[in-house]
Z-matrix of the N, CA and C atoms (Angstrom, degrees):
N
C 1 1.443
C 2 1.477 1 110.62
N 3 1.289 2 116.01 1 144.80
C 4 1.426 3 124.96 2 -177.26
C 5 1.561 4 107.84 3 -103.79
N 6 1.424 5 112.88 4 139.46
C 7 1.427 6 117.46 5 174.35
C 8 1.514 7 110.15 6 -119.91
N 9 1.268 8 117.53 7 136.05
C 10 1.466 9 120.51 8 -172.29
C 11 1.521 10 106.42 9 -127.02
N 12 1.334 11 114.05 10 140.95
C 13 1.501 12 121.29 11 177.35
C 14 1.562 13 108.07 12 -94.02
N 15 1.292 14 115.47 13 -16.15
C 16 1.569 15 118.97 14 -170.51
C 17 1.558 16 100.86 15 -112.08
N 18 1.301 17 115.78 16 133.89
C 19 1.494 18 122.08 17 171.62
C 20 1.472 19 111.55 18 -158.89
N 21 1.268 20 113.70 19 164.14
C 22 1.580 21 122.83 20 -178.36
C 23 1.605 22 103.11 21 -113.01
N 24 1.294 23 110.63 22 141.07
C 25 1.486 24 118.01 23 -177.14
C 26 1.546 25 107.22 24 -147.04
N 27 1.258 26 121.84 25 178.90
C 28 1.500 27 130.99 26 -176.87
C 29 1.554 28 110.15 27 52.92
N 30 1.349 29 112.67 28 50.13
C 31 1.517 30 118.86 29 177.03
C 32 1.605 31 116.65 30 63.89
N 33 1.362 32 110.13 31 23.74
C 34 1.513 33 116.57 32 -178.23
C 35 1.488 34 111.84 33 91.01
N 36 1.227 35 121.57 34 7.12
C 37 1.410 36 121.54 35 -177.77
C 38 1.646 37 108.96 36 -90.43
N 39 1.203 38 120.81 37 -15.80
C 40 1.461 39 126.09 38 178.80
C 41 1.530 40 110.41 39 -128.00
N 42 1.278 41 116.27 40 138.23
C 43 1.486 42 123.42 41 178.20
C 44 1.606 43 102.00 42 -129.79
N 45 1.293 44 117.85 43 118.54
C 46 1.384 45 129.04 44 174.91
C 47 1.501 46 115.53 45 -94.10
N 48 1.292 47 117.91 46 119.65
C 49 1.461 48 120.31 47 176.18
C 50 1.445 49 109.21 48 -108.44
N 51 1.396 50 115.98 49 124.49
C 52 1.424 51 125.27 50 -175.34
C 53 1.468 52 101.29 51 -103.66
N 54 1.247 53 122.33 52 101.16
C 55 1.479 54 124.37 53 178.96
C 56 1.470 55 113.82 54 135.64
N 57 1.296 56 116.80 55 -143.66
C 58 1.476 57 124.87 56 174.52
C 59 1.480 58 112.33 57 -101.70
N 60 1.355 59 115.35 58 132.98
C 61 1.449 60 119.36 59 172.73
C 62 1.565 61 109.01 60 -111.13
N 63 1.118 62 120.86 61 110.70
C 64 1.366 63 126.59 62 -176.42
C 65 1.560 64 116.23 63 -110.84
N 66 1.340 65 117.63 64 123.99
C 67 1.408 66 123.77 65 179.47
C 68 1.605 67 106.81 66 -100.92
N 69 1.363 68 114.97 67 118.42
C 70 1.191 69 122.74 68 177.90
C 71 1.546 70 113.26 69 -112.24
N 72 1.364 71 113.67 70 81.63
C 73 1.409 72 123.49 71 -170.30
C 74 1.433 73 116.89 72 82.98
N 75 1.311 74 124.91 73 -168.93
C 76 1.430 75 124.64 74 179.88
C 77 1.493 76 109.97 75 77.32
N 78 1.387 77 111.03 76 -157.81
C 79 1.537 78 112.91 77 176.53
C 80 1.547 79 106.38 78 -153.57
N 81 1.316 80 111.71 79 167.67
C 82 1.469 81 120.59 80 174.78
C 83 1.446 82 109.99 81 -106.80
N 84 1.340 83 121.53 82 132.73
C 85 1.402 84 130.50 83 -179.31
C 86 1.539 85 114.40 84 -120.74
N 87 1.289 86 117.96 85 124.97
C 88 1.403 87 124.73 86 178.46
C 89 1.617 88 107.97 87 -126.22
N 90 1.355 89 112.18 88 123.09
C 91 1.435 90 114.33 89 -179.33
C 92 1.489 91 116.79 90 56.88
N 93 1.235 92 119.60 91 28.45
C 94 1.461 93 125.30 92 -175.06
C 95 1.496 94 118.48 93 82.42
N 96 1.375 95 120.35 94 1.39
C 97 1.412 96 128.35 95 -171.71
C 98 1.585 97 105.66 96 -117.33
N 99 1.259 98 119.73 97 132.12
C 100 1.388 99 122.95 98 175.57
C 101 1.400 100 114.89 99 -69.47
N 102 1.398 101 121.48 100 130.76
C 103 1.410 102 125.91 101 -174.78
C 104 1.594 103 106.74 102 -103.45
N 105 1.321 104 114.13 103 138.61
C 106 1.398 105 124.53 104 173.18
C 107 1.487 106 114.30 105 -103.58
N 108 1.316 107 115.77 106 128.06
C 109 1.506 108 121.01 107 -179.61
C 110 1.581 109 106.60 108 -102.55
N 111 1.231 110 118.69 109 24.38
C 112 1.485 111 119.48 110 174.10
C 113 1.475 112 114.28 111 65.39
N 114 1.203 113 118.24 112 51.81
C 115 1.485 114 120.80 113 -176.37
C 116 1.429 115 114.35 114 -65.43
N 117 1.275 116 120.27 115 64.05
C 118 1.433 117 123.62 116 -177.52
C 119 1.542 118 110.60 117 -90.41
N 120 1.403 119 118.59 118 -1.54
C 121 1.326 120 120.68 119 -179.98
C 122 1.405 121 117.86 120 85.25
N 123 1.318 122 114.16 121 8.93
C 124 1.575 123 120.05 122 179.59
C 125 1.461 124 106.16 123 -83.40
N 126 1.286 125 114.94 124 154.67
C 127 1.437 126 124.27 125 174.48
C 128 1.500 127 114.62 126 -65.15
N 129 1.338 128 122.57 127 151.28
C 130 1.387 129 120.35 128 175.25
C 131 1.478 130 111.68 129 -74.21
N 132 1.362 131 119.05 130 152.73
C 133 1.473 132 118.65 131 -179.41
C 134 1.521 133 109.00 132 -61.02
N 135 1.395 134 108.76 133 136.55
C 136 1.451 135 120.47 134 175.75
C 137 1.555 136 111.32 135 81.03
N 138 1.355 137 120.48 136 5.25
C 139 1.411 138 124.68 137 173.51
C 140 1.599 139 114.26 138 -94.23
N 141 1.150 140 119.29 139 145.35
C 142 1.585 141 120.43 140 171.76
C 143 1.406 142 113.68 141 -80.61
N 144 1.381 143 109.24 142 133.64
C 145 1.526 144 113.74 143 -175.89
C 146 1.575 145 104.53 144 -120.52
N 147 1.373 146 111.39 145 136.66
C 148 1.457 147 114.18 146 -176.91
C 149 1.528 148 105.91 147 -91.37
N 150 1.224 149 116.64 148 145.33
C 151 1.510 150 123.28 149 178.29
C 152 1.530 151 105.81 150 -103.17
N 153 1.365 152 114.15 151 147.31
C 154 1.473 153 122.02 152 -179.08
C 155 1.526 154 105.27 153 -107.65
N 156 1.298 155 115.78 154 137.98
C 157 1.452 156 121.20 155 176.49
C 158 1.490 157 111.04 156 -125.22
N 159 1.138 158 126.60 157 117.95
C 160 1.508 159 128.49 158 176.88
C 161 1.465 160 110.19 159 -99.68
């Protein structure tokens, strides 16, 4: 038996991602326009961030 965290529902109008969705390059487009997710390099809310000390 196969168990999947990702699935499509609502007649294909909704895709559910159960886990991490990572974009490695490329772009995100909505209604023909590129969408910016604020790629400032900041950590996502609730994630742990490592600090570097030199």
